[in-house]
C-alpha positions as CSV (number, residue, x, y, z in Angstrom):
1,M,-52.3,-25.6,8.4
2,T,-50.7,-24.9,11.3
3,T,-47.3,-25.2,9.8
4,V,-47.8,-23.0,6.6
5,A,-49.5,-20.0,9.5
6,T,-46.2,-20.2,11.2
7,G,-43.9,-20.3,7.8
8,S,-46.1,-17.7,6.5
9,R,-45.8,-15.3,9.7
10,Q,-41.9,-15.9,9.5
11,A,-41.8,-15.2,5.9
12,R,-43.7,-11.8,6.7
13,A,-41.5,-11.2,9.3
14,A,-38.6,-11.5,7.6
15,E,-39.7,-9.5,4.6
16,T,-40.2,-6.7,7.6
17,R,-37.3,-7.4,9.1
18,Q,-35.0,-6.8,5.5
19,R,-37.2,-3.8,4.6
20,I,-36.4,-1.9,8.1
21,V,-32.9,-3.0,7.5
22,D,-33.2,-1.3,3.9
23,A,-35.0,1.7,5.0
24,A,-32.5,2.5,8.1
25,R,-29.4,2.1,5.3
26,E,-31.0,4.8,2.9
27,L,-31.3,6.8,5.9
28,F,-28.4,6.6,7.7
29,I,-26.4,7.2,3.9
30,S,-28.6,10.0,3.4
31,N,-29.3,12.2,6.2
32,G,-26.2,10.7,8.6
33,Y,-26.5,8.0,11.6
34,R,-27.0,10.5,14.0
35,S,-29.5,12.7,12.3
36,T,-31.9,9.5,11.6
37,S,-34.3,8.4,14.5
38,L,-35.9,5.0,15.0
39,R,-39.2,7.3,13.8
40,D,-38.0,8.3,10.7
41,I,-36.9,4.7,10.2
42,A,-41.0,3.2,10.9
43,G,-42.2,5.6,8.7
44,A,-40.1,5.0,5.6
45,A,-40.2,1.3,6.1
46,S,-44.3,1.4,6.6
47,V,-44.6,0.2,10.1
48,S,-45.2,1.2,13.4
49,H,-42.9,2.4,15.8
50,P,-43.6,-0.6,17.6
51,G,-43.8,-2.9,15.2
52,L,-39.9,-1.7,14.5
53,L,-39.2,-2.2,18.2
54,G,-40.3,-5.5,17.9
55,H,-37.2,-6.7,15.7
56,F,-34.7,-4.1,16.9
57,A,-34.4,-3.1,19.9
58,S,-32.4,0.1,19.1
59,K,-31.3,2.3,16.4
60,D,-27.5,0.7,17.4
61,D,-28.6,-2.6,16.7
62,L,-30.1,-1.3,13.0
63,L,-26.9,0.2,12.3
64,A,-24.9,-3.4,13.5
65,E,-27.1,-5.1,10.6
66,V,-26.6,-2.5,8.1
67,V,-22.6,-2.5,8.9
68,A,-22.4,-6.2,9.0
69,G,-24.5,-6.7,5.4
70,F,-21.9,-4.5,3.9
71,E,-19.0,-5.9,5.1
72,A,-19.5,-9.5,4.6
73,D,-20.7,-9.1,0.5
74,N,-17.4,-6.7,0.7
75,E,-14.9,-9.5,2.4
76,K,-16.5,-12.1,0.3
77,D,-15.8,-9.9,-2.6
78,F,-12.1,-9.2,-1.6
79,D,-11.4,-12.7,-1.6
80,L,-12.8,-13.2,-5.2
81,I,-10.9,-10.3,-6.7
82,A,-8.0,-11.6,-5.0
83,A,-8.2,-15.4,-6.7
84,A,-9.0,-14.1,-9.6
85,S,-5.8,-11.7,-10.0
86,E,-2.3,-12.9,-11.0
87,P,0.3,-13.9,-9.2
88,G,1.5,-10.7,-7.1
89,G,-1.3,-8.8,-8.4
90,L,-2.4,-5.2,-6.7
91,I,-6.0,-5.5,-6.1
92,F,-6.9,-2.8,-4.2
93,A,-8.4,-0.3,-6.9
94,D,-10.0,-3.5,-8.3
95,V,-12.2,-3.4,-4.9
96,A,-12.4,0.4,-4.5
97,R,-13.7,-0.2,-8.1
98,R,-16.4,-2.5,-7.0
99,N,-17.0,-0.4,-3.7
100,A,-18.2,2.7,-6.1
101,R,-20.6,0.6,-8.0
102,T,-22.3,-0.8,-4.6
103,P,-25.4,1.8,-3.8
104,G,-24.5,3.7,-0.4
105,Y,-20.8,1.5,0.5
106,L,-18.6,5.1,0.1
107,E,-21.1,7.0,1.9
108,L,-21.9,5.0,4.8
109,F,-18.0,3.7,5.5
110,A,-17.1,7.4,5.0
111,A,-19.3,8.6,7.6
112,L,-18.5,6.1,9.9
113,T,-14.8,6.1,9.7
114,G,-14.1,8.9,11.9
115,E,-17.5,9.5,13.7
116,A,-17.3,6.0,14.9
117,S,-13.6,6.6,16.2
118,A,-15.5,8.1,19.8
119,L,-15.8,5.1,21.9
120,E,-18.9,5.7,22.9
121,H,-20.3,5.2,19.2
122,P,-22.0,2.0,18.8
123,A,-19.9,0.8,15.7
124,H,-16.8,2.0,17.7
125,E,-16.0,-2.3,18.2
126,R,-17.3,-3.3,15.3
127,M,-14.8,-0.9,13.1
128,Q,-11.8,-1.4,15.4
129,A,-12.5,-5.1,14.5
130,R,-12.9,-4.2,11.0
131,Y,-9.3,-2.5,10.5
132,A,-8.0,-5.6,12.0
133,R,-9.4,-7.8,9.5
134,L,-8.7,-5.4,6.7
135,R,-4.9,-4.6,7.8
136,S,-4.7,-8.4,7.8
137,L,-6.1,-9.1,4.3
138,S,-4.0,-5.9,2.8
139,S,-1.3,-7.1,4.1
140,E,-1.1,-10.5,2.8
141,V,-1.9,-8.8,-0.7
142,L,1.4,-6.9,-0.3
143,E,3.1,-9.7,0.9
144,D,2.4,-11.7,-2.1
145,A,3.3,-8.6,-4.2
146,A,6.7,-8.4,-2.7
147,L,7.4,-11.7,-3.5
148,H,6.4,-11.5,-6.5
149,G,8.6,-7.8,-7.4
150,S,5.2,-6.0,-8.4
151,V,6.3,-4.3,-4.7
152,D,10.1,-3.2,-4.5
153,S,12.0,-5.1,-1.8
154,D,13.6,-1.9,-0.6
155,R,9.8,-1.0,0.8
156,D,8.8,-2.1,4.4
157,V,5.0,-4.2,3.7
158,S,3.8,-3.5,7.1
159,A,4.2,0.2,7.3
160,E,3.1,0.7,3.8
161,T,-0.5,-1.6,4.6
162,T,-0.8,0.8,7.6
163,R,-0.1,3.9,5.1
164,H,-2.3,2.1,2.0
165,M,-5.2,1.7,4.2
166,A,-5.0,5.1,6.1
167,G,-4.9,7.3,2.5
168,W,-7.7,5.0,1.7
169,D,-10.1,5.9,4.2
170,G,-9.2,9.8,3.8
171,L,-10.2,9.5,0.0
172,Q,-13.1,8.2,0.6
173,L,-13.9,10.8,2.9
174,I,-12.7,13.8,0.8
175,S,-14.2,12.2,-2.3
176,Q,-17.7,13.0,-0.5
177,Y,-16.8,16.4,-0.5
178,L,-15.0,16.8,-3.6
179,P,-16.2,14.5,-6.4
180,D,-15.2,16.3,-9.0
181,R,-11.5,17.0,-7.8
182,V,-10.9,13.1,-6.1
183,D,-11.5,9.9,-7.9
184,V,-10.5,7.0,-5.4
185,V,-10.0,4.4,-8.2
186,D,-7.7,6.7,-10.1
187,M,-5.4,7.5,-6.7
188,L,-5.4,4.4,-5.8
189,E,-4.3,3.0,-9.5
190,E,-1.3,5.5,-9.4
191,R,-0.3,4.5,-6.0
192,E,-0.1,1.1,-6.5
193,S,2.0,1.9,-9.7
194,L,4.5,3.7,-7.5
195,W,5.3,0.9,-5.6
196,A,7.5,-0.9,-7.9
197,M,9.8,2.0,-7.6
198,P,12.5,2.0,-4.9
199,F,11.9,3.7,-1.1
200,G,12.9,7.0,-2.3
201,W,13.2,6.8,-5.8
202,R,14.6,9.6,-8.2
203,D,15.9,9.2,-11.6
204,P,19.9,9.5,-11.4
205,D,19.6,11.8,-14.5
206,Q,17.2,14.7,-13.0
207,P,19.5,17.3,-12.3
208,A,20.1,18.1,-8.4
209,P,18.0,20.6,-6.5
210,A,18.5,24.3,-7.0
211,P,20.7,26.0,-4.2
212,E,17.4,29.2,-4.3
213,S,13.9,28.7,-3.5
214,A,11.6,29.5,-6.4
215,G,9.1,30.6,-3.8
216,P,7.6,32.6,-2.2
217,L,5.6,29.9,0.0
218,P,2.0,30.5,0.1
219,A,0.5,30.4,3.4
220,L,-2.8,28.4,4.8
221,D,-5.5,30.6,5.2
222,G,-7.9,29.5,7.9
223,T,-11.5,28.6,6.4
224,T,-14.0,31.1,6.8
225,V,-16.7,30.1,9.1
226,D,-20.6,32.3,8.4
227,G,-21.9,33.7,12.1
228,T,-18.6,33.7,13.6
229,P,-17.3,36.9,14.9
230,E,-14.1,38.0,14.1
231,S,-12.7,38.9,16.9
232,D,-14.1,38.1,20.9
233,P,-15.3,41.5,22.6
234,G,-16.2,41.7,25.9
235,Y,-15.1,41.5,29.6
236,A,-12.7,39.3,30.7
237,V,-15.2,36.9,32.5
238,G,-17.4,36.7,29.4
239,R,-14.3,35.7,27.4
240,R,-13.4,33.2,30.1
241,R,-17.0,31.6,29.9
242,R,-16.9,31.6,26.1
243,A,-13.4,29.8,26.2
244,Q,-15.0,27.1,28.6
245,I,-18.1,27.0,26.6
246,L,-15.8,26.3,23.5
247,A,-13.6,23.7,25.4
248,D,-16.8,22.0,26.8
249,A,-18.3,21.9,23.5
250,M,-15.7,20.5,21.7
251,R,-15.1,17.4,23.9
252,L,-18.7,16.5,24.1
253,F,-19.1,17.1,19.9
254,S,-15.3,14.6,19.6
255,R,-17.1,11.8,22.3
256,A,-21.2,12.2,20.8
257,G,-21.1,14.3,18.0
258,Y,-22.9,17.2,16.5
259,G,-26.1,15.5,16.2
260,D,-26.8,13.8,19.8
261,T,-24.9,16.5,21.8
262,S,-27.5,18.8,22.9
263,L,-27.7,22.6,24.1
264,R,-28.4,21.5,27.5
265,D,-25.9,18.5,27.7
266,I,-23.3,21.3,26.9
267,A,-25.0,23.7,29.5
268,E,-24.2,21.3,32.4
269,A,-21.1,20.3,31.5
270,V,-19.9,24.3,31.8
271,G,-22.3,24.4,35.0
272,V,-24.3,27.2,33.8
273,S,-28.1,27.5,32.5
274,K,-29.1,26.9,29.0
275,S,-30.4,30.6,28.7
276,T,-26.7,31.7,30.0
277,L,-25.0,29.4,27.3
278,L,-27.6,30.9,24.6
279,H,-26.6,34.5,25.4
280,H,-23.1,33.6,24.7
281,Y,-24.0,31.8,21.8
282,A,-27.4,32.2,20.5
283,S,-28.0,28.9,18.7
284,K,-26.2,25.3,18.1
285,E,-25.1,26.2,14.6
286,L,-23.3,29.1,15.7
287,L,-21.5,27.2,18.6
288,L,-20.5,24.6,16.0
289,S,-19.0,27.1,14.1
290,A,-16.8,28.9,16.9
291,V,-16.0,25.3,17.5
292,L,-14.6,24.4,14.3
293,S,-12.8,28.1,13.7
294,E,-11.0,27.8,17.1
295,R,-9.7,24.4,16.1
296,D,-8.5,26.1,12.7
297,R,-7.0,28.9,14.7
298,S,-4.9,26.8,17.0
299,I,-3.7,24.5,14.4
300,Q,-2.3,27.0,12.1
301,E,-0.7,28.9,15.1
302,R,1.4,25.2,14.8
303,T,1.7,25.2,11.3
304,N,2.8,29.0,10.6
305,A,5.3,28.3,13.3
306,H,8.4,27.4,11.3
307,G,10.6,29.6,9.3
308,E,11.2,27.3,6.6
309,E,12.5,29.0,3.4
310,R,12.0,26.4,0.7
311,A,8.8,24.2,-0.4
312,A,10.3,20.7,0.7
313,D,11.5,21.9,3.9
314,V,7.7,22.9,4.6
315,L,6.4,19.4,3.7
316,R,9.7,17.8,5.6
317,A,8.2,19.6,8.8
318,I,4.3,18.4,8.4
319,H,5.4,15.3,10.9
320,Q,6.3,18.0,13.7
321,G,2.8,19.6,13.8
322,A,1.0,15.8,14.1
323,L,3.2,15.0,16.6
324,V,2.3,17.9,19.3
325,N,-1.3,17.7,17.8
326,A,-1.0,13.9,19.2
327,L,0.8,14.8,22.2
328,D,-0.7,18.0,23.2
329,E,-4.5,18.3,22.0
330,P,-5.8,15.2,20.9
331,G,-9.5,16.7,21.5
332,L,-8.5,18.8,18.2
333,I,-8.0,15.5,16.6
334,E,-11.5,13.8,17.9
335,V,-13.4,16.6,17.0
336,Y,-12.1,16.9,14.0
337,A,-12.4,13.5,12.7
338,V,-16.1,13.1,14.1
339,L,-17.2,16.0,12.7
340,S,-15.6,15.7,9.4
341,C,-17.4,12.2,8.8
342,E,-20.7,13.4,11.0
343,A,-21.0,16.2,8.4
344,V,-20.7,14.0,5.0
345,P,-24.6,14.5,4.4
346,A,-25.1,18.0,2.1
347,G,-27.5,19.0,4.9
348,H,-25.6,19.0,7.6
349,P,-24.9,22.7,9.2
350,A,-20.7,21.9,8.7
351,H,-20.6,20.1,5.3
352,E,-19.8,23.4,3.5
353,Y,-17.1,24.3,6.5
354,F,-15.5,20.9,5.4
355,T,-15.9,21.2,1.5
356,E,-13.8,24.7,1.9
357,R,-11.7,23.6,3.7
358,F,-10.5,20.7,2.0
359,R,-10.2,22.6,-0.9
360,K,-8.1,25.1,0.4
361,V,-5.5,22.5,1.9
362,I,-5.3,20.7,-1.3
363,D,-4.5,23.8,-3.2
364,H,-1.8,24.7,-0.4
365,F,-0.3,21.5,-0.4
366,A,-0.7,21.1,-4.5
367,E,1.6,24.6,-4.2
368,L,4.2,23.7,-2.0
369,F,4.9,20.4,-4.3
370,R,4.9,22.7,-7.3
371,L,7.2,24.9,-5.9
372,A,8.7,21.6,-4.7
373,Q,9.5,20.3,-8.1
374,V,10.4,23.7,-9.8
375,D,13.4,23.8,-7.1
376,G,14.2,20.4,-8.0
377,D,13.6,18.6,-4.7
378,L,10.1,16.7,-5.9
379,P,10.9,14.0,-8.5
380,D,10.1,14.3,-12.0
381,H,7.6,11.2,-11.6
382,R,5.2,12.6,-9.3
383,D,2.3,14.7,-9.7
384,P,2.4,17.9,-7.2
385,E,-2.0,17.4,-7.5
386,H,-1.9,13.8,-6.8
387,E,0.6,14.2,-4.1
388,A,-1.5,17.2,-2.3
389,V,-4.6,14.9,-2.2
390,W,-2.8,11.5,-1.4
391,L,-0.6,13.8,1.7
392,L,-4.1,15.1,3.1
393,A,-5.9,11.7,2.7
394,L,-3.0,9.9,4.9
395,W,-2.9,12.5,7.0
396,D,-6.2,12.2,8.0
397,G,-6.7,8.3,7.6
398,L,-3.6,7.9,9.6
399,Q,-5.6,10.4,12.6
400,Y,-8.8,8.0,11.9
401,Q,-6.4,4.8,12.8
402,W,-4.6,6.4,15.8
403,L,-8.1,7.0,17.4
404,Y,-8.8,3.3,17.3
405,D,-5.5,2.1,18.4
406,R,-3.4,4.8,19.9
407,D,-0.7,2.7,20.7
408,A,-0.1,1.1,17.6
409,V,-0.2,4.0,15.0
410,D,2.0,6.8,15.0
411,V,1.0,9.5,12.9
412,A,4.0,11.4,13.1
413,A,6.0,8.7,12.1
414,H,3.9,7.6,9.3
415,L,4.2,11.1,7.8
416,R,7.8,11.6,8.0
417,A,8.8,8.2,5.8
418,H,5.8,9.0,3.7
419,I,7.2,12.2,3.0
420,D,11.1,10.8,2.9
421,D,9.7,8.7,0.3
422,V,8.0,11.3,-1.8
423,L,10.7,14.3,-0.9
424,P,13.6,12.0,-1.5
425,R,17.1,14.1,-0.2
426,A,19.6,14.4,-2.8
């Protein structure tokens, strides 16, 4: 009887534990990790808060359990797909197709990719290790494909692996904001087909680029954020105080995310009272809007500083802005990576901002690539819309990888190499 009773208790405990994990997974996906509390999870799992703590000591432990479950299934399926493929087969689109059919996979990892890039995030080390495993698996697939001729021998397998992983990560995130415009599987399938061509290939029968540009070149307007004043009125002391508040808010948001940063945290960092902070920014949402607008302003100043006359030259200069940002303003990369991933749930106050930003940037890049094709700089076999989406996804994904390993990933060099492949000089 004792053995039966013990076994029954263990079974009930295992069932309760799994119910808690399932509830946590659903809430992390729908509301975001930072916006979900242990009490939320306990309520969804129909257990008491103390009862939940008997199984998981913290929300961090629960996140680790959820991620481990997804990753174990993902790596097993990766191996099965690879084993079932033809020699030299490129399987990334098939893996992405499987991921898209797994409830919650894209939402969770799209959110975690940038959010966990902050060193303090509980999933940082786990996601860092995940990158290392996926890089190894992906590199093996590409090396085999190169050996069998599916990837042209002119291509650098190691560099292509890094860029492909980065673009894939970026696609998964952007597709959460623009699901009607970005299909991860279709995009990966098209990229795989382009690997069969030599690096920087263009049809020799295609005419040389035209001497005159089709212009005029489009300008990238900043994303409008509701509630953000168009100007910064007031005395110099007030302007300096607001600038300090923005700088410290940006730093804290990039470390702990919007959800886990309180107005009191920011006030203490600035060295003012909470009431003083509220005098300058009446709510946390308005402060978030101001941070995002300040980031856009800084990026736009750098982006619009070049005097190129051809669309292709604008695109070829993009890596310069990435280099400056990494050297001079890493905080802009950090806050963007964390907030863009944290804001995936539709209820997040920055969700609409990022939806609009992704749409505007893709439109901008698509017009530049269209003009480059009219000028004869973009080869005829490349689609401007596809290239626009992939460029944005690649740039974002490289920034995520850089945040996990700043010594190993050179964002500017990879962007330059990518553009050299897409826009070969005649």
